[in-house]
CHARMM-style PDB file with segment names, atoms N, HN, CA, C and O in Angstrom:
ATOM      1  N   MET     1      57.750 -48.201-199.439  1.00  0.00      PROA
ATOM      2  CA  MET     1      57.380 -46.800-199.291  1.00  0.00      PROA
ATOM      3  C   MET     1      57.722 -46.088-200.627  1.00  0.00      PROA
ATOM      4  O   MET     1      58.716 -46.391-201.287  1.00  0.00      PROA
ATOM      5  N   ASN     2      56.880 -45.168-200.968  1.00  0.00      PROA
ATOM      6  HN  ASN     2      56.072 -44.922-200.432  1.00  0.00      PROA
ATOM      7  CA  ASN     2      57.041 -44.428-202.209  1.00  0.00      PROA
ATOM      8  C   ASN     2      57.928 -43.210-201.968  1.00  0.00      PROA
ATOM      9  O   ASN     2      57.462 -42.198-201.445  1.00  0.00      PROA
ATOM     10  N   THR     3      59.177 -43.302-202.338  1.00  0.00      PROA
ATOM     11  HN  THR     3      59.555 -44.125-202.763  1.00  0.00      PROA
ATOM     12  CA  THR     3      60.135 -42.208-202.093  1.00  0.00      PROA
ATOM     13  C   THR     3      59.883 -40.984-202.979  1.00  0.00      PROA
ATOM     14  O   THR     3      60.380 -39.896-202.689  1.00  0.00      PROA
ATOM     15  N   GLU     4      59.111 -41.161-204.060  1.00  0.00      PROA
ATOM     16  HN  GLU     4      58.708 -42.045-204.296  1.00  0.00      PROA
ATOM     17  CA  GLU     4      58.778 -40.009-204.902  1.00  0.00      PROA
ATOM     18  C   GLU     4      57.964 -38.968-204.156  1.00  0.00      PROA
ATOM     19  O   GLU     4      57.990 -37.793-204.521  1.00  0.00      PROA
ATOM     20  N   LEU     5      57.246 -39.368-203.125  1.00  0.00      PROA
ATOM     21  HN  LEU     5      57.225 -40.322-202.828  1.00  0.00      PROA
ATOM     22  CA  LEU     5      56.412 -38.429-202.354  1.00  0.00      PROA
ATOM     23  C   LEU     5      57.230 -37.440-201.563  1.00  0.00      PROA
ATOM     24  O   LEU     5      56.731 -36.375-201.200  1.00  0.00      PROA
ATOM     25  N   GLU     6      58.461 -37.766-201.291  1.00  0.00      PROA
ATOM     26  HN  GLU     6      58.866 -38.632-201.586  1.00  0.00      PROA
ATOM     27  CA  GLU     6      59.329 -36.862-200.521  1.00  0.00      PROA
ATOM     28  C   GLU     6      59.505 -35.542-201.288  1.00  0.00      PROA
ATOM     29  O   GLU     6      59.502 -34.473-200.679  1.00  0.00      PROA
ATOM     30  N   ASN     7      59.654 -35.607-202.579  1.00  0.00      PROA
ATOM     31  HN  ASN     7      59.656 -36.475-203.074  1.00  0.00      PROA
ATOM     32  CA  ASN     7      59.842 -34.408-203.427  1.00  0.00      PROA
ATOM     33  C   ASN     7      58.552 -33.926-204.066  1.00  0.00      PROA
ATOM     34  O   ASN     7      58.477 -32.784-204.520  1.00  0.00      PROA
ATOM     35  N   SER     8      57.538 -34.776-204.108  1.00  0.00      PROA
ATOM     36  HN  SER     8      57.599 -35.703-203.739  1.00  0.00      PROA
ATOM     37  CA  SER     8      56.268 -34.409-204.772  1.00  0.00      PROA
ATOM     38  C   SER     8      55.066 -34.908-203.980  1.00  0.00      PROA
ATOM     39  O   SER     8      54.351 -35.795-204.447  1.00  0.00      PROA
ATOM     40  N   PRO     9      54.828 -34.356-202.788  1.00  0.00      PROA
ATOM     41  CA  PRO     9      53.724 -34.812-201.968  1.00  0.00      PROA
ATOM     42  C   PRO     9      52.358 -34.598-202.620  1.00  0.00      PROA
ATOM     43  O   PRO     9      51.377 -35.238-202.242  1.00  0.00      PROA
ATOM     44  N   GLU    10      52.302 -33.712-203.582  1.00  0.00      PROA
ATOM     45  HN  GLU    10      53.100 -33.192-203.889  1.00  0.00      PROA
ATOM     46  CA  GLU    10      51.025 -33.449-204.254  1.00  0.00      PROA
ATOM     47  C   GLU    10      50.498 -34.651-205.027  1.00  0.00      PROA
ATOM     48  O   GLU    10      49.320 -34.698-205.382  1.00  0.00      PROA
ATOM     49  N   TYR    11      51.369 -35.621-205.285  1.00  0.00      PROA
ATOM     50  HN  TYR    11      52.326 -35.582-204.996  1.00  0.00      PROA
ATOM     51  CA  TYR    11      50.943 -36.854-205.954  1.00  0.00      PROA
ATOM     52  C   TYR    11      49.838 -37.557-205.199  1.00  0.00      PROA
ATOM     53  O   TYR    11      49.004 -38.230-205.805  1.00  0.00      PROA
ATOM     54  N   VAL    12      49.816 -37.411-203.876  1.00  0.00      PROA
ATOM     55  HN  VAL    12      50.493 -36.864-203.384  1.00  0.00      PROA
ATOM     56  CA  VAL    12      48.806 -38.086-203.072  1.00  0.00      PROA
ATOM     57  C   VAL    12      47.395 -37.652-203.520  1.00  0.00      PROA
ATOM     58  O   VAL    12      46.485 -38.475-203.624  1.00  0.00      PROA
ATOM     59  N   ASN    13      47.239 -36.366-203.778  1.00  0.00      PROA
ATOM     60  HN  ASN    13      47.979 -35.698-203.694  1.00  0.00      PROA
ATOM     61  CA  ASN    13      45.952 -35.847-204.222  1.00  0.00      PROA
ATOM     62  C   ASN    13      45.759 -35.904-205.724  1.00  0.00      PROA
ATOM     63  O   ASN    13      44.648 -36.128-206.206  1.00  0.00      PROA
ATOM     64  N   GLU    14      46.841 -35.702-206.464  1.00  0.00      PROA
ATOM     65  HN  GLU    14      47.743 -35.520-206.073  1.00  0.00      PROA
ATOM     66  CA  GLU    14      46.705 -35.618-207.927  1.00  0.00      PROA
ATOM     67  C   GLU    14      46.676 -36.995-208.580  1.00  0.00      PROA
ATOM     68  O   GLU    14      46.053 -37.148-209.631  1.00  0.00      PROA
ATOM     69  N   SER    15      47.308 -37.975-208.014  1.00  0.00      PROA
ATOM     70  HN  SER    15      47.814 -37.850-207.161  1.00  0.00      PROA
ATOM     71  CA  SER    15      47.440 -39.287-208.656  1.00  0.00      PROA
ATOM     72  C   SER    15      47.483 -40.396-207.622  1.00  0.00      PROA
ATOM     73  O   SER    15      48.460 -41.142-207.561  1.00  0.00      PROA
ATOM     74  N   PRO    16      46.419 -40.524-206.789  1.00  0.00      PROA
ATOM     75  CA  PRO    16      46.490 -41.486-205.679  1.00  0.00      PROA
ATOM     76  C   PRO    16      46.591 -42.955-206.114  1.00  0.00      PROA
ATOM     77  O   PRO    16      47.096 -43.781-205.353  1.00  0.00      PROA
ATOM     78  N   TYR    17      46.125 -43.293-207.313  1.00  0.00      PROA
ATOM     79  HN  TYR    17      45.715 -42.622-207.931  1.00  0.00      PROA
ATOM     80  CA  TYR    17      46.159 -44.690-207.766  1.00  0.00      PROA
ATOM     81  C   TYR    17      47.362 -44.976-208.652  1.00  0.00      PROA
ATOM     82  O   TYR    17      47.533 -46.111-209.098  1.00  0.00      PROA
ATOM     83  N   ASP    18      48.195 -43.986-208.918  1.00  0.00      PROA
ATOM     84  HN  ASP    18      48.056 -43.064-208.556  1.00  0.00      PROA
ATOM     85  CA  ASP    18      49.340 -44.183-209.798  1.00  0.00      PROA
ATOM     86  C   ASP    18      50.610 -43.751-209.090  1.00  0.00      PROA
ATOM     87  O   ASP    18      51.337 -44.595-208.567  1.00  0.00      PROA
ATOM     88  N   GLN    19      50.893 -42.456-209.060  1.00  0.00      PROA
ATOM     89  HN  GLN    19      50.302 -41.770-209.485  1.00  0.00      PROA
ATOM     90  CA  GLN    19      52.119 -41.947-208.482  1.00  0.00      PROA
ATOM     91  C   GLN    19      52.003 -41.643-206.981  1.00  0.00      PROA
ATOM     92  O   GLN    19      53.025 -41.509-206.308  1.00  0.00      PROA
ATOM     93  N   GLY    20      50.803 -41.532-206.456  1.00  0.00      PROA
ATOM     94  HN  GLY    20      49.973 -41.641-207.004  1.00  0.00      PROA
ATOM     95  CA  GLY    20      50.618 -41.076-205.090  1.00  0.00      PROA
ATOM     96  C   GLY    20      50.444 -42.160-204.034  1.00  0.00      PROA
ATOM     97  O   GLY    20      50.050 -41.871-202.905  1.00  0.00      PROA
ATOM     98  N   TRP    21      50.730 -43.386-204.392  1.00  0.00      PROA
ATOM     99  HN  TRP    21      51.050 -43.621-205.310  1.00  0.00      PROA
ATOM    100  CA  TRP    21      50.589 -44.441-203.396  1.00  0.00      PROA
ATOM    101  C   TRP    21      51.617 -44.238-202.271  1.00  0.00      PROA
ATOM    102  O   TRP    21      52.707 -43.711-202.494  1.00  0.00      PROA
ATOM    103  N   MET    22      51.244 -44.667-201.068  1.00  0.00      PROA
ATOM    104  HN  MET    22      50.358 -45.095-200.887  1.00  0.00      PROA
ATOM    105  CA  MET    22      52.114 -44.462-199.907  1.00  0.00      PROA
ATOM    106  C   MET    22      52.804 -45.753-199.458  1.00  0.00      PROA
ATOM    107  O   MET    22      53.935 -45.702-198.974  1.00  0.00      PROA
ATOM    108  N   LEU    23      52.165 -46.880-199.605  1.00  0.00      PROA
ATOM    109  HN  LEU    23      51.247 -46.922-199.998  1.00  0.00      PROA
ATOM    110  CA  LEU    23      52.775 -48.118-199.152  1.00  0.00      PROA
ATOM    111  C   LEU    23      52.220 -49.296-199.928  1.00  0.00      PROA
ATOM    112  O   LEU    23      51.164 -49.211-200.555  1.00  0.00      PROA
ATOM    113  N   GLU    24      52.944 -50.378-199.872  1.00  0.00      PROA
ATOM    114  HN  GLU    24      53.802 -50.447-199.363  1.00  0.00      PROA
ATOM    115  CA  GLU    24      52.496 -51.626-200.474  1.00  0.00      PROA
ATOM    116  C   GLU    24      52.151 -52.583-199.346  1.00  0.00      PROA
ATOM    117  O   GLU    24      52.774 -52.565-198.284  1.00  0.00      PROA
ATOM    118  N   VAL    25      51.172 -53.398-199.584  1.00  0.00      PROA
ATOM    119  HN  VAL    25      50.665 -53.412-200.446  1.00  0.00      PROA
ATOM    120  CA  VAL    25      50.732 -54.384-198.582  1.00  0.00      PROA
ATOM    121  C   VAL    25      50.975 -55.770-199.155  1.00  0.00      PROA
ATOM    122  O   VAL    25      50.594 -56.074-200.285  1.00  0.00      PROA
ATOM    123  N   GLN    26      51.616 -56.597-198.351  1.00  0.00      PROA
ATOM    124  HN  GLN    26      51.926 -56.350-197.433  1.00  0.00      PROA
ATOM    125  CA  GLN    26      51.794 -57.977-198.738  1.00  0.00      PROA
ATOM    126  C   GLN    26      50.841 -58.830-197.900  1.00  0.00      PROA
ATOM    127  O   GLN    26      50.856 -58.775-196.671  1.00  0.00      PROA
ATOM    128  N   MET    27      50.030 -59.602-198.575  1.00  0.00      PROA
ATOM    129  HN  MET    27      50.018 -59.646-199.574  1.00  0.00      PROA
ATOM    130  CA  MET    27      49.023 -60.388-197.875  1.00  0.00      PROA
ATOM    131  C   MET    27      49.551 -61.789-197.651  1.00  0.00      PROA
ATOM    132  O   MET    27      50.231 -62.354-198.507  1.00  0.00      PROA
ATOM    133  N   ASP    28      49.234 -62.345-196.494  1.00  0.00      PROA
ATOM    134  HN  ASP    28      48.682 -61.887-195.798  1.00  0.00      PROA
ATOM    135  CA  ASP    28      49.598 -63.732-196.215  1.00  0.00      PROA
ATOM    136  C   ASP    28      48.685 -64.714-196.991  1.00  0.00      PROA
ATOM    137  O   ASP    28      49.111 -65.796-197.395  1.00  0.00      PROA
ATOM    138  N   ASN    29      47.468 -64.311-197.175  1.00  0.00      PROA
ATOM    139  HN  ASN    29      47.122 -63.432-196.846  1.00  0.00      PROA
ATOM    140  CA  ASN    29      46.501 -65.173-197.860  1.00  0.00      PROA
ATOM    141  C   ASN    29      45.878 -64.349-199.013  1.00  0.00      PROA
ATOM    142  O   ASN    29      45.067 -63.456-198.768  1.00  0.00      PROA
ATOM    143  N   VAL    30      46.252 -64.646-200.229  1.00  0.00      PROA
ATOM    144  HN  VAL    30      46.911 -65.371-200.428  1.00  0.00      PROA
ATOM    145  CA  VAL    30      45.772 -63.855-201.373  1.00  0.00      PROA
ATOM    146  C   VAL    30      44.247 -63.970-201.556  1.00  0.00      PROA
ATOM    147  O   VAL    30      43.646 -63.118-202.210  1.00  0.00      PROA
ATOM    148  N   ASP    31      43.630 -64.986-201.000  1.00  0.00      PROA
ATOM    149  HN  ASP    31      44.118 -65.678-200.468  1.00  0.00      PROA
ATOM    150  CA  ASP    31      42.186 -65.094-201.087  1.00  0.00      PROA
ATOM    151  C   ASP    31      41.477 -63.984-200.311  1.00  0.00      PROA
ATOM    152  O   ASP    31      40.309 -63.695-200.571  1.00  0.00      PROA
ATOM    153  N   ASP    32      42.175 -63.365-199.365  1.00  0.00      PROA
ATOM    154  HN  ASP    32      43.124 -63.600-199.155  1.00  0.00      PROA
ATOM    155  CA  ASP    32      41.579 -62.269-198.593  1.00  0.00      PROA
ATOM    156  C   ASP    32      41.260 -61.062-199.468  1.00  0.00      PROA
ATOM    157  O   ASP    32      40.447 -60.223-199.081  1.00  0.00      PROA
ATOM    158  N   ILE    33      41.877 -60.959-200.622  1.00  0.00      PROA
ATOM    159  HN  ILE    33      42.538 -61.641-200.936  1.00  0.00      PROA
ATOM    160  CA  ILE    33      41.630 -59.814-201.508  1.00  0.00      PROA
ATOM    161  C   ILE    33      40.161 -59.751-201.940  1.00  0.00      PROA
ATOM    162  O   ILE    33      39.662 -58.678-202.281  1.00  0.00      PROA
ATOM    163  N   GLN    34      39.482 -60.871-201.927  1.00  0.00      PROA
ATOM    164  HN  GLN    34      39.886 -61.742-201.650  1.00  0.00      PROA
ATOM    165  CA  GLN    34      38.066 -60.901-202.290  1.00  0.00      PROA
ATOM    166  C   GLN    34      37.208 -60.091-201.335  1.00  0.00      PROA
ATOM    167  O   GLN    34      36.095 -59.699-201.688  1.00  0.00      PROA
ATOM    168  N   HSD    35      37.703 -59.832-200.136  1.00  0.00      PROA
ATOM    169  HN  HSD    35      38.607 -60.150-199.849  1.00  0.00      PROA
ATOM    170  CA  HSD    35      36.942 -59.109-199.110  1.00  0.00      PROA
ATOM    171  C   HSD    35      37.217 -57.602-199.100  1.00  0.00      PROA
ATOM    172  O   HSD    35      36.634 -56.862-198.307  1.00  0.00      PROA
ATOM    173  N   LEU    36      38.112 -57.156-199.991  1.00  0.00      PROA
ATOM    174  HN  LEU    36      38.585 -57.757-200.636  1.00  0.00      PROA
ATOM    175  CA  LEU    36      38.416 -55.726-200.038  1.00  0.00      PROA
ATOM    176  C   LEU    36      37.405 -54.998-200.902  1.00  0.00      PROA
ATOM    177  O   LEU    36      36.835 -55.582-201.823  1.00  0.00      PROA
ATOM    178  N   MET    37      37.181 -53.729-200.610  1.00  0.00      PROA
ATOM    179  HN  MET    37      37.644 -53.255-199.862  1.00  0.00      PROA
ATOM    180  CA  MET    37      36.263 -52.901-201.413  1.00  0.00      PROA
ATOM    181  C   MET    37      37.039 -52.134-202.474  1.00  0.00      PROA
ATOM    182  O   MET    37      38.179 -51.726-202.252  1.00  0.00      PROA
ATOM    183  N   ARG    38      36.424 -51.946-203.601  1.00  0.00      PROA
ATOM    184  HN  ARG    38      35.498 -52.277-203.781  1.00  0.00      PROA
ATOM    185  CA  ARG    38      36.984 -51.052-204.624  1.00  0.00      PROA
ATOM    186  C   ARG    38      36.744 -49.625-204.140  1.00  0.00      PROA
ATOM    187  O   ARG    38      35.972 -49.407-203.206  1.00  0.00      PROA
ATOM    188  N   ALA    39      37.399 -48.658-204.770  1.00  0.00      PROA
ATOM    189  HN  ALA    39      38.025 -48.836-205.529  1.00  0.00      PROA
ATOM    190  CA  ALA    39      37.293 -47.261-204.342  1.00  0.00      PROA
ATOM    191  C   ALA    39      35.846 -46.765-204.334  1.00  0.00      PROA
ATOM    192  O   ALA    39      35.442 -46.095-203.384  1.00  0.00      PROA
ATOM    193  N   LYS    40      35.066 -47.071-205.351  1.00  0.00      PROA
ATOM    194  HN  LYS    40      35.395 -47.615-206.123  1.00  0.00      PROA
ATOM    195  CA  LYS    40      33.654 -46.613-205.415  1.00  0.00      PROA
ATOM    196  C   LYS    40      32.852 -47.289-204.311  1.00  0.00      PROA
ATOM    197  O   LYS    40      32.027 -46.634-203.673  1.00  0.00      PROA
ATOM    198  N   GLU    41      33.065 -48.560-204.070  1.00  0.00      PROA
ATOM    199  HN  GLU    41      33.735 -49.092-204.588  1.00  0.00      PROA
ATOM    200  CA  GLU    41      32.347 -49.264-203.008  1.00  0.00      PROA
ATOM    201  C   GLU    41      32.641 -48.630-201.663  1.00  0.00      PROA
ATOM    202  O   GLU    41      31.735 -48.442-200.851  1.00  0.00      PROA
ATOM    203  N   TYR    42      33.893 -48.301-201.423  1.00  0.00      PROA
ATOM    204  HN  TYR    42      34.629 -48.453-202.083  1.00  0.00      PROA
ATOM    205  CA  TYR    42      34.268 -47.670-200.163  1.00  0.00      PROA
ATOM    206  C   TYR    42      33.671 -46.282-200.024  1.00  0.00      PROA
ATOM    207  O   TYR    42      33.196 -45.911-198.950  1.00  0.00      PROA
ATOM    208  N   LYS    43      33.694 -45.514-201.104  1.00  0.00      PROA
ATOM    209  HN  LYS    43      34.080 -45.815-201.976  1.00  0.00      PROA
ATOM    210  CA  LYS    43      33.096 -44.171-201.087  1.00  0.00      PROA
ATOM    211  C   LYS    43      31.598 -44.279-200.752  1.00  0.00      PROA
ATOM    212  O   LYS    43      31.095 -43.530-199.915  1.00  0.00      PROA
ATOM    213  N   ASP    44      30.902 -45.196-201.395  1.00  0.00      PROA
ATOM    214  HN  ASP    44      31.311 -45.804-202.075  1.00  0.00      PROA
ATOM    215  CA  ASP    44      29.471 -45.380-201.121  1.00  0.00      PROA
ATOM    216  C   ASP    44      29.243 -45.828-199.683  1.00  0.00      PROA
ATOM    217  O   ASP    44      28.307 -45.371-199.027  1.00  0.00      PROA
ATOM    218  N   TYR    45      30.091 -46.714-199.198  1.00  0.00      PROA
ATOM    219  HN  TYR    45      30.851 -47.085-199.731  1.00  0.00      PROA
ATOM    220  CA  TYR    45      29.983 -47.214-197.801  1.00  0.00      PROA
ATOM    221  C   TYR    45      30.141 -46.051-196.815  1.00  0.00      PROA
ATOM    222  O   TYR    45      29.348 -45.908-195.885  1.00  0.00      PROA
ATOM    223  N   VAL    46      31.156 -45.236-197.023  1.00  0.00      PROA
ATOM    224  HN  VAL    46      31.800 -45.352-197.779  1.00  0.00      PROA
ATOM    225  CA  VAL    46      31.392 -44.117-196.088  1.00  0.00      PROA
ATOM    226  C   VAL    46      30.249 -43.126-196.157  1.00  0.00      PROA
ATOM    227  O   VAL    46      29.805 -42.616-195.128  1.00  0.00      PROA
ATOM    228  N   HSD    47      29.771 -42.848-197.354  1.00  0.00      PROA
ATOM    229  HN  HSD    47      30.132 -43.262-198.190  1.00  0.00      PROA
ATOM    230  CA  HSD    47      28.631 -41.912-197.534  1.00  0.00      PROA
ATOM    231  C   HSD    47      27.406 -42.449-196.784  1.00  0.00      PROA
ATOM    232  O   HSD    47      26.742 -41.704-196.064  1.00  0.00      PROA
ATOM    233  N   GLU    48      27.116 -43.723-196.953  1.00  0.00      PROA
ATOM    234  HN  GLU    48      27.655 -44.328-197.539  1.00  0.00      PROA
ATOM    235  CA  GLU    48      25.938 -44.306-196.310  1.00  0.00      PROA
ATOM    236  C   GLU    48      26.127 -44.308-194.783  1.00  0.00      PROA
ATOM    237  O   GLU    48      25.183 -44.005-194.053  1.00  0.00      PROA
ATOM    238  N   LYS    49      27.289 -44.634-194.305  1.00  0.00      PROA
ATOM    239  HN  LYS    49      28.056 -44.881-194.898  1.00  0.00      PROA
ATOM    240  CA  LYS    49      27.530 -44.652-192.859  1.00  0.00      PROA
ATOM    241  C   LYS    49      27.417 -43.250-192.281  1.00  0.00      PROA
ATOM    242  O   LYS    49      26.834 -43.076-191.210  1.00  0.00      PROA
ATOM    243  N   ASN    50      27.946 -42.270-192.946  1.00  0.00      PROA
ATOM    244  HN  ASN    50      28.419 -42.411-193.815  1.00  0.00      PROA
ATOM    245  CA  ASN    50      27.849 -40.865-192.455  1.00  0.00      PROA
ATOM    246  C   ASN    50      26.401 -40.396-192.507  1.00  0.00      PROA
ATOM    247  O   ASN    50      25.954 -39.677-191.613  1.00  0.00      PROA
ATOM    248  N   TRP    51      25.670 -40.789-193.528  1.00  0.00      PROA
ATOM    249  HN  TRP    51      26.033 -41.373-194.254  1.00  0.00      PROA
ATOM    250  CA  TRP    51      24.270 -40.372-193.619  1.00  0.00      PROA
ATOM    251  C   TRP    51      23.461 -40.944-192.476  1.00  0.00      PROA
ATOM    252  O   TRP    51      22.619 -40.249-191.907  1.00  0.00      PROA
ATOM    253  N   ARG    52      23.700 -42.193-192.130  1.00  0.00      PROA
ATOM    254  HN  ARG    52      24.385 -42.757-192.593  1.00  0.00      PROA
ATOM    255  CA  ARG    52      22.954 -42.844-191.040  1.00  0.00      PROA
ATOM    256  C   ARG    52      23.262 -42.204-189.686  1.00  0.00      PROA
ATOM    257  O   ARG    52      22.382 -42.105-188.831  1.00  0.00      PROA
ATOM    258  N   GLU    53      24.496 -41.775-189.494  1.00  0.00      PROA
ATOM    259  HN  GLU    53      25.210 -41.855-190.188  1.00  0.00      PROA
ATOM    260  CA  GLU    53      24.909 -41.234-188.196  1.00  0.00      PROA
ATOM    261  C   GLU    53      24.542 -39.782-188.010  1.00  0.00      PROA
ATOM    262  O   GLU    53      24.645 -39.270-186.895  1.00  0.00      PROA
ATOM    263  N   SER    54      24.124 -39.108-189.040  1.00  0.00      PROA
ATOM    264  HN  SER    54      24.041 -39.524-189.945  1.00  0.00      PROA
ATOM    265  CA  SER    54      23.781 -37.683-188.911  1.00  0.00      PROA
ATOM    266  C   SER    54      22.363 -37.498-188.408  1.00  0.00      PROA
ATOM    267  OT1 SER    54      21.910 -36.366-188.242  1.00  0.00      PROA
TER     268      SER     54
END
C-alpha cells in the first residue's frame, strides 16, 4: 500500500502512474501479464463498450 497517499491523496489524480499508485499486485504466473491492457487500450475498450450500450 502506498502510504504517501495518506498525506497527499491528490497524487491519485495528479500522478496515477508514479506517486498515486494504490497497491502492488504480485502475480503467480508472470506470463499472465501478456493478457493485461495498457492504459490507452483500456480507455478505448471502455469508450467502445459505453458507446455500444448507449
